[in-house]
C-alpha positions in Angstrom: -107.8 -102.1 -55.3 -111.4 -101.1 -55.3 -113.7 -103.9 -54.0 -116.4 -105.4 -56.2 -119.1 -104.3 -53.8 -119.3 -101.3 -51.6 -120.8 -100.9 -48.2 -123.9 -98.8 -48.8 -122.8 -96.3 -46.2 -119.1 -96.2 -47.0 -119.5 -95.9 -50.8 -121.0 -92.3 -50.8 -118.4 -91.2 -48.2 -115.6 -92.6 -50.4 -117.0 -90.8 -53.5 -117.4 -87.5 -51.6 -113.8 -87.9 -50.4 -112.6 -88.4 -54.0 -114.6 -85.3 -55.1 -112.9 -83.2 -52.4 -109.5 -84.5 -53.3 -110.1 -83.8 -57.0 -111.2 -80.3 -56.2 -108.1 -79.7 -54.0 -105.8 -80.9 -56.7 -107.0 -78.1 -58.9 -107.5 -75.3 -56.4 -105.3 -75.9 -53.3 -102.8 -73.2 -54.4 -105.5 -70.5 -54.0 -106.6 -71.4 -50.5 -104.7 -68.5 -48.9 -106.8 -66.0 -51.0 -110.2 -67.5 -50.5 -111.4 -64.8 -48.1 -110.3 -61.8 -50.1 -110.2 -62.6 -53.8 -112.3 -64.3 -56.5 -111.4 -66.0 -59.8 -111.3 -64.4 -63.2 -109.9 -64.9 -66.8 -108.4 -61.8 -68.5 -111.2 -59.4 -67.6 -112.6 -59.4 -64.0 -115.7 -57.4 -64.8 -118.2 -60.3 -64.8 -116.6 -61.6 -61.6 -117.5 -58.3 -59.9 -121.1 -58.7 -60.9 -121.2 -62.0 -59.1 -119.7 -60.3 -56.0 -122.5 -57.8 -56.3 -125.1 -60.6 -56.6 -123.8 -62.1 -53.4 -123.9 -58.8 -51.5 -127.3 -57.7 -52.8 -129.2 -60.9 -52.1 -127.9 -61.1 -48.5 -128.5 -57.4 -48.0 -132.1 -57.5 -49.2 -132.9 -60.5 -46.9 -131.3 -58.8 -43.9 -133.4 -55.6 -44.7 -136.6 -57.7 -45.1 -136.8 -56.5 -48.7 -137.9 -58.5 -51.7 -134.6 -60.0 -53.0 -135.6 -60.3 -56.7 -136.0 -56.6 -57.2 -133.5 -53.8 -56.8 -133.3 -50.1 -56.9 -129.6 -50.0 -56.0 -129.0 -50.0 -59.7 -131.2 -48.4 -62.4 -132.4 -46.1 -59.6 -134.7 -44.5 -58.8 -137.1 -46.8 -60.9 -135.3 -50.0 -60.2 -135.6 -53.3 -62.1 -136.5 -57.0 -61.7 -133.8 -59.5 -61.2 -135.7 -62.6 -62.3 -133.9 -62.9 -65.7 -130.6 -61.9 -64.2 -127.9 -64.6 -63.5 -128.5 -63.8 -59.8 -126.5 -66.8 -58.3 -128.5 -66.7 -55.0 -126.6 -69.7 -53.9 -123.7 -67.5 -53.1 -126.0 -65.0 -51.4 -127.4 -67.7 -49.1 -123.9 -68.7 -48.1 -123.1 -65.0 -47.5 -125.9 -64.8 -45.0 -124.1 -67.6 -43.0 -120.5 -66.7 -43.6 -120.6 -62.9 -43.8 -117.7 -62.8 -46.3 -118.3 -62.3 -50.0 -115.2 -63.8 -51.4 -115.3 -66.8 -49.1 -119.0 -67.4 -49.9 -118.3 -67.5 -53.7 -115.2 -69.7 -53.4 -116.7 -72.1 -51.0 -119.9 -72.1 -53.0 -118.0 -73.1 -56.1 -116.2 -75.8 -54.2 -119.4 -77.3 -52.8 -121.0 -77.3 -56.3 -118.1 -79.1 -57.9 -117.9 -81.8 -55.2 -121.7 -82.3 -55.3 -121.7 -82.6 -59.1 -118.8 -85.1 -58.9 -121.0 -87.3 -56.6 -124.0 -86.8 -58.8 -122.3 -87.7 -62.1 -120.8 -90.7 -60.4 -124.3 -91.9 -59.4 -125.6 -91.1 -62.9 -122.8 -93.3 -64.4 -123.7 -96.1 -62.0 -127.3 -95.9 -63.1 -126.1 -97.0 -66.5 -124.4 -100.0 -64.9 -120.9 -98.6 -65.5 -118.1 -100.2 -63.4 -117.2 -98.3 -60.2 -113.7 -97.2 -61.2 -115.0 -96.1 -64.6 -117.9 -94.2 -63.0 -115.4 -92.3 -60.8 -113.3 -91.5 -63.8 -116.3 -90.4 -65.7 -117.4 -88.1 -62.9 -113.9 -86.5 -62.9 -113.9 -86.0 -66.7 -117.4 -84.4 -66.6 -116.7 -82.0 -63.6 -113.1 -81.0 -64.1 -113.0 -80.6 -67.8 -111.8 -77.6 -69.9 -115.2 -76.0 -70.0 -116.2 -76.1 -66.4 -112.8 -75.0 -65.2 -112.8 -72.1 -67.7 -116.3 -71.0 -66.4 -114.8 -70.8 -62.9 -113.0 -67.8 -64.1 -115.7 -66.2 -66.3 -119.3 -67.2 -65.5 -119.8 -68.5 -62.0 -123.5 -69.2 -62.6 -122.6 -71.9 -65.2 -120.6 -73.7 -62.5 -123.7 -74.2 -60.3 -124.4 -77.6 -61.8 -124.5 -79.7 -58.6 -128.2 -80.4 -59.0 -128.0 -81.2 -62.7 -127.0 -84.9 -62.5 -129.7 -85.5 -59.8 -132.3 -84.0 -62.1 -131.3 -86.3 -65.0 -131.2 -89.3 -62.6 -134.6 -88.5 -61.2 -136.1 -88.0 -64.7 -134.7 -91.4 -65.8 -136.3 -93.1 -62.8 -139.5 -91.2 -63.6 -139.6 -92.4 -67.2 -137.4 -95.5 -67.4 -137.2 -97.2 -70.9 -137.4 -100.9 -71.2 -138.9 -101.8 -74.6 -141.1 -98.8 -74.1 -141.6 -96.0 -71.5 -143.0 -97.0 -68.1 -143.9 -93.9 -66.0 -143.0 -94.2 -62.3 -145.2 -91.6 -60.8 -143.4 -91.5 -57.4 -140.4 -89.8 -59.1 -142.5 -87.1 -60.8 -142.6 -84.7 -57.8 -138.9 -85.1 -56.9 -138.0 -84.3 -60.5 -140.1 -81.2 -60.5 -138.7 -80.1 -57.2 -135.2 -80.7 -58.4 -135.9 -78.6 -61.5 -137.1 -75.8 -59.2 -133.8 -76.0 -57.3 -132.0 -75.9 -60.6 -133.9 -72.8 -61.7 -132.8 -70.9 -58.6 -129.2 -72.1 -59.1 -129.2 -71.0 -62.8 -131.8 -71.2 -65.5 -129.3 -72.9 -67.8 -129.6 -76.0 -65.5 -133.3 -76.1 -66.5 -132.6 -75.7 -70.2 -130.0 -78.5 -70.0 -132.5 -80.7 -68.2 -135.3 -80.0 -70.7 -132.9 -80.6 -73.6 -131.9 -83.9 -72.2 -135.5 -84.9 -71.6 -136.5 -84.0 -75.2 -133.5 -85.9 -76.7 -134.1 -88.9 -74.5 -137.8 -89.1 -75.5 -137.1 -88.4 -79.1 -134.4 -91.1 -79.4 -136.1 -94.0 -77.6 -139.6 -93.0 -78.7 -138.8 -92.6 -82.5 -135.2 -92.5 -83.7 -133.7 -95.6 -82.1 -136.0 -97.9 -84.0 -135.7 -95.7 -87.1 -131.9 -95.9 -87.1 -131.9 -99.7 -86.4 -131.2 -100.3 -90.1 -130.1 -98.1 -93.0 -131.7 -97.8 -96.4 -131.3 -95.4 -99.3 -134.7 -94.0 -98.6 -133.8 -93.2 -95.0 -130.5 -91.5 -96.0 -132.5 -89.4 -98.5 -134.9 -88.3 -95.8 -132.1 -87.4 -93.4 -130.2 -85.4 -96.1 -133.4 -83.7 -97.1 -134.1 -82.7 -93.5 -130.6 -81.3 -93.2 -130.9 -79.3 -96.4 -134.4 -78.0 -95.4 -133.0 -77.0 -92.1 -130.2 -75.0 -93.7 -132.6 -73.2 -96.1 -135.1 -72.5 -93.3 -132.5 -70.9 -91.1 -131.3 -68.7 -94.0 -134.8 -67.6 -94.7 -135.5 -66.8 -91.0 -132.3 -64.7 -90.9 -133.2 -62.9 -94.2 -136.7 -62.1 -92.8 -135.0 -60.6 -89.7 -136.5 -62.9 -87.2 -134.8 -62.2 -83.8 -132.4 -64.9 -82.8 -130.8 -62.8 -80.0 -127.4 -62.8 -81.7 -126.8 -66.6 -81.1 -125.6 -67.4 -84.6 -123.4 -64.3 -84.6 -121.9 -65.5 -81.3 -121.4 -69.1 -82.5 -117.9 -70.4 -82.3 -115.6 -71.4 -85.1 -115.6 -75.2 -85.6 -111.8 -75.1 -85.1 -112.5 -74.0 -81.5 -113.2 -77.6 -80.6 -109.5 -78.4 -81.0 -107.9 -75.0 -80.5 -106.5 -74.5 -77.0 -108.7 -72.9 -74.4 -107.9 -70.2 -71.9 -106.8 -72.7 -69.3 -104.8 -75.2 -71.4 -101.3 -76.1 -70.3 -100.2 -77.7 -73.6 -99.4 -75.9 -76.9 -99.4 -72.4 -75.5 -99.5 -71.1 -79.0 -102.9 -72.0 -80.4 -102.9 -74.5 -83.3 -104.9 -72.0 -85.4 -103.7 -68.9 -83.7 -106.4 -66.3 -82.8 -109.6 -67.4 -84.5 -111.5 -64.7 -86.5 -114.4 -64.5 -84.1 -113.0 -64.9 -80.6 -116.2 -64.3 -78.5 -116.7 -68.0 -77.9 -114.0 -69.7 -79.9 -111.9 -70.3 -76.8 -114.8 -71.7 -74.8 -115.6 -74.9 -76.6 -112.2 -76.5 -76.5 -112.6 -80.2 -75.7 -109.1 -80.9 -74.5 -106.6 -83.1 -76.3 -106.8 -85.9 -73.8 -110.6 -86.0 -74.1 -110.5 -86.0 -77.9 -107.9 -88.9 -77.8 -110.1 -90.9 -75.4 -113.2 -90.3 -77.5 -111.6 -91.4 -80.7 -110.2 -94.6 -79.1 -113.6 -95.3 -77.6 -115.3 -94.8 -81.0 -112.9 -97.4 -82.5 -113.9 -99.8 -79.7 -117.6 -99.1 -80.4 -117.3 -99.8 -84.1 -115.7 -103.2 -83.3 -118.7 -104.2 -81.1 -121.0 -106.7 -82.8 -124.0 -105.9 -80.6 -124.5 -102.2 -80.1 -125.7 -101.5 -76.6 -128.8 -99.3 -76.3 -127.2 -96.9 -74.0 -124.0 -96.4 -76.0 -126.2 -95.8 -79.1 -128.1 -93.1 -77.2 -125.0 -91.5 -75.7 -123.4 -91.3 -79.2 -126.5 -89.8 -80.7 -126.8 -87.2 -77.8 -123.1 -86.3 -78.1 -123.5 -85.8 -81.9 -126.7 -83.8 -81.5 -125.4 -81.5 -78.8 -122.3 -80.9 -80.8 -124.6 -79.5 -83.5 -126.5 -77.5 -80.9 -123.2 -76.0 -79.7 -122.4 -75.2 -83.4 -125.6 -73.8 -84.9 -123.5 -72.8 -87.9 -120.5 -74.5 -89.5 -118.1 -71.6 -89.4 -114.5 -72.1 -90.5 -111.9 -69.4 -90.6 -114.7 -66.8 -90.2 -116.8 -68.1 -93.2 -120.3 -69.6 -92.6 -120.7 -72.7 -94.7 -123.8 -74.3 -93.4 -126.6 -73.6 -90.9 -127.4 -76.7 -88.8 -131.1 -77.5 -88.3 -130.5 -77.3 -84.5 -130.2 -73.5 -84.9 -134.0 -73.3 -85.1 -134.2 -73.2 -81.2 -132.7 -69.7 -81.3 -135.7 -68.4 -83.2 -138.2 -69.7 -80.6 -139.4 -66.9 -78.2 -138.3 -67.2 -74.6 -136.1 -70.2 -75.5 -133.8 -67.9 -77.5 -132.8 -66.1 -74.2 -130.3 -69.0 -74.0 -128.3 -67.1 -76.6 -124.9 -68.6 -76.1 -124.7 -71.9 -78.0 -121.2 -72.6 -76.8 -122.6 -73.4 -73.3 -124.2 -76.6 -74.6 -120.7 -78.0 -74.9 -121.3 -79.1 -71.3 -123.8 -81.7 -72.6 -121.2 -82.8 -75.1 -118.8 -83.5 -72.2 -121.5 -85.3 -70.2 -122.8 -87.6 -73.0 -119.4 -88.0 -74.6 -117.9 -89.1 -71.3 -120.8 -91.5 -70.6 -120.3 -92.9 -74.1 -116.6 -93.5 -73.4 -117.3 -95.0 -70.0 -120.0 -97.4 -71.3 -117.9 -98.6 -74.2 -114.9 -99.2 -72.0 -117.2 -100.9 -69.4 -118.3 -103.4 -72.1 -114.7 -104.1 -72.9 -113.9 -104.3 -69.2 -115.9 -107.5 -68.9 -113.1 -109.4 -70.6 -110.8 -110.3 -67.6 -107.7 -110.5 -69.9 -107.7 -106.7 -70.5 -108.8 -105.4 -67.1 -105.2 -104.5 -66.0 -104.2 -102.8 -69.3 -107.5 -100.8 -69.2 -106.9 -99.8 -65.6 -103.4 -98.5 -66.4 -104.7 -96.7 -69.5 -107.6 -95.2 -67.6 -105.4 -93.9 -64.7 -102.9 -92.5 -67.2 -105.7 -90.7 -69.1 -107.1 -89.1 -65.9 -103.6 -88.0 -64.9 -103.1 -86.5 -68.4 -106.5 -84.8 -68.1 -105.5 -83.2 -64.8 -102.1 -82.1 -66.1 -103.7 -80.5 -69.2 -105.3 -77.7 -67.1 -103.9 -74.6 -65.5 -106.0 -72.3 -63.4 -106.5 -68.6 -63.8 -105.7 -65.6 -61.6 -107.7 -64.2 -58.7 -108.9 -60.6 -58.3 -109.1 -58.9 -54.9 -112.5 -57.5 -54.0 -111.2 -55.5 -51.1 -111.7 -51.8 -51.4 -108.4 -49.9 -52.2 -107.2 -47.6 -49.4 -107.5 -44.6 -51.8 -111.3 -45.0 -52.0 -112.0 -45.6 -48.4 -113.8 -42.9 -46.4 -114.9 -40.7 -49.4 -118.4 -42.0 -49.7 -119.4 -42.5 -46.1 -122.3 -40.0 -46.3 -123.9 -41.4 -49.4 -125.8 -44.4 -47.8 -129.3 -44.5 -49.5 -128.5 -41.6 -51.8 -129.0 -41.8 -55.6 -125.4 -41.2 -56.8 -124.6 -40.6 -60.4 -121.3 -42.5 -60.8 -119.2 -41.4 -63.8 -118.4 -42.8 -66.2 -122.2 -43.5 -66.6 -123.4 -46.6 -68.4 -126.1 -49.3 -68.4 -125.6 -52.8 -70.0 -126.8 -56.3 -70.2 -125.9 -59.4 -72.2 -127.3 -57.9 -75.3 -126.9 -54.1 -75.2 -124.7 -51.4 -73.8 -125.5 -47.7 -73.4 -122.8 -45.4 -72.2 -119.7 -46.8 -70.3 -120.3 -48.8 -67.1 -117.4 -49.3 -64.7 -117.9 -52.5 -62.8 -115.7 -51.2 -59.9 -118.7 -49.1 -58.9 -120.4 -52.3 -57.9 -117.6 -52.9 -55.4 -118.0 -49.4 -54.1 -121.7 -49.8 -53.6 -121.2 -52.9 -51.4 -119.1 -50.7 -49.0 -121.3 -47.6 -48.9 -124.8 -48.8 -49.9 -125.6 -45.9 -52.2 -127.9 -46.3 -55.1 -127.1 -45.4 -58.7 -128.9 -45.0 -62.1 -126.2 -47.1 -63.9 -125.8 -50.9 -63.7 -125.0 -54.2 -65.3 -127.4 -57.2 -65.3 -127.7 -60.3 -67.5 -131.0 -59.2 -68.9 -132.9 -55.8 -68.7 -136.5 -55.5 -70.0 -137.5 -53.4 -72.9 -139.2 -50.8 -70.6 -135.9 -50.1 -68.9 -134.0 -49.7 -72.1 -136.7 -47.4 -73.5 -136.4 -45.3 -70.4 -132.7 -44.7 -70.7 -132.6 -44.1 -74.4 -135.4 -41.6 -74.2 -133.9 -39.8 -71.1 -132.2 -36.6 -72.2 -129.7 -36.5 -69.3 -128.4 -40.0 -69.9 -128.4 -39.6 -73.7 -126.2 -36.5 -73.3 -123.9 -38.1 -70.8 -123.3 -41.0 -73.2 -122.4 -38.4 -75.9 -120.0 -36.4 -73.9 -118.3 -39.6 -72.7 -117.6 -40.2 -76.4 -116.1 -36.7 -76.7 -119.1 -35.2 -78.4 -119.7 -31.6 -77.2 -123.2 -30.6 -75.9 -123.7 -26.9 -75.8 -126.3 -24.9 -74.0 -127.5 -27.8 -71.8 -128.5 -27.1 -68.2 -126.8 -30.0 -66.5 -127.6 -28.8 -63.0 -131.4 -28.7 -63.7 -131.3 -32.1 -65.4 -129.5 -33.7 -62.4 -132.2 -32.3 -60.1 -135.0 -33.4 -62.4 -133.7 -37.0 -62.4 -133.5 -37.2 -58.6 -129.7 -37.3 -58.5 -128.5 -36.6 -55.0 -124.8 -36.6 -55.7 -122.3 -36.9 -58.6 -119.1 -38.8 -58.3 -116.1 -39.2 -60.6 -112.3 -39.5 -60.4 -110.5 -36.2 -61.2 -108.4 -38.1 -63.7 -111.5 -38.7 -65.9 -112.1 -35.0 -65.9 -108.6 -34.2 -67.2 -109.0 -36.8 -70.0 -112.3 -35.4 -71.3 -112.8 -31.7 -72.0 -116.6 -32.1 -72.4 -116.9 -33.7 -68.9 -114.8 -30.8 -67.6 -117.2 -28.3 -69.1 -120.1 -30.1 -67.5 -118.4 -29.9 -64.1 -117.6 -26.2 -64.6 -121.3 -25.5 -65.3 -122.4 -26.7 -61.9 -122.7 -24.4 -58.9 -119.2 -23.9 -57.5 -120.2 -24.1 -53.9 -121.5 -27.6 -54.3 -118.3 -29.1 -55.7 -116.2 -31.1 -53.2 -112.7 -32.6 -53.8 -111.8 -35.6 -51.7 -108.7 -37.7 -52.3 -108.8 -37.2 -56.0 -112.5 -37.7 -56.4 -115.0 -35.0 -57.3 -118.5 -34.8 -55.7 -121.5 -32.5 -56.3 -124.4 -32.4 -53.8 -127.8 -31.5 -55.1 -130.2 -32.2 -52.1 
């Protein structure tokens, strides 16, 4: 039985303990691998990038080098890391721990527990009952989306500071029959935003989106929606139609939206089982036509059931609470942000007016609309908790609601299964073959460069793991964002253009590979012998190199040009 009032010192300790317990319930079976392996879903390639992030940041700090620039990839010119999902949080932990896998796994654990505490405090700000606030924190932090991102995009799990940003903003601009700015919370809000930026820039965009919606609702729309009229309905429908037409025209004109609408999920993805769902292993709709993000917006069946029930309670309420109205509006709006286009069975039926954000320069770098499903979970959960809180006041139903709530949380927990872990230890077959390459510019084959938008050639993410062991540099690489100058360099470079061609099986005759390698400051070439056997054009390139410079070590070929 939870007491009505907490000791101000015991309460946070109690909530932290519950956060740790919640984390352990989901992850305890992986504790024996925490120092050697990291999580992934299906394809571990992105996970290896986060391992590289962790190594690179700590390595640069130890060397006294600028950490937001690298020439370890895209060498010798190098590239900025400011627009990369750099996850320096893991790098900071690596400086202390000295183990990449442990730094990542512990870093994720700390973030989940801190966000649990933060969302509990956020729920309490809205005067939600203690038990309901704890349940809300669990549903926000350990939902289908967050747990899926643990195995795909670690940067999107770094949300520990997000609830504290929202809380600080609400204290900065509280609303009580108008906005009353409390200046003493302005600086803390800005500082927390800065921390959020260094965690992941999506935290900043989430925060700005919340601030905009909060000001829009209480500044304009709350009063506007206070009563309905045919005139207002006409204005609303007109805005929706105008939005649809505008988005269509922008696409016809070729205005760059960074592929966000193409990447948008099928509406059915909201109810179609995600990657980590325990129930209904065969998806209700099978494999959806566009699978890039379709399996990343699944709400969870227990969450959907809870939301529908809460919505029924809300409809029955005579006096609509201001916060529940806001939460319902925010949940609806961010659902449309998550779905910039109404796409069903691969057919686009309607462009939502919210898609306009993807045509705004700089803002459109947030190109994955599915990631805003996190805000749907946050405000959908707060809506449910607030509605149940108002019902909770009736003593006659407290017991039944308590039982229902606990049963729902248990169901929410049982609904999820976790993913596999991938070892980041170097295989014995690759140890010792690159010892002499430290600081050298090594052309790793297959060659490729890629970011979240483009790919040139074929990049093997395993090369990032090799680099952490041997500290060589390489002209290839994989970052979240690469600037236009970098892309222009690679596409105009004759050596790399020809490498991309022969890797596709397109023959290049009469090309002086040896001279091109020297011209591009390549110190050494590296590739598995198996790759040579599978591609006759790569074999011809190798055969054209000076025979006395070819080395064969443990099934790997090297050429030295220094």
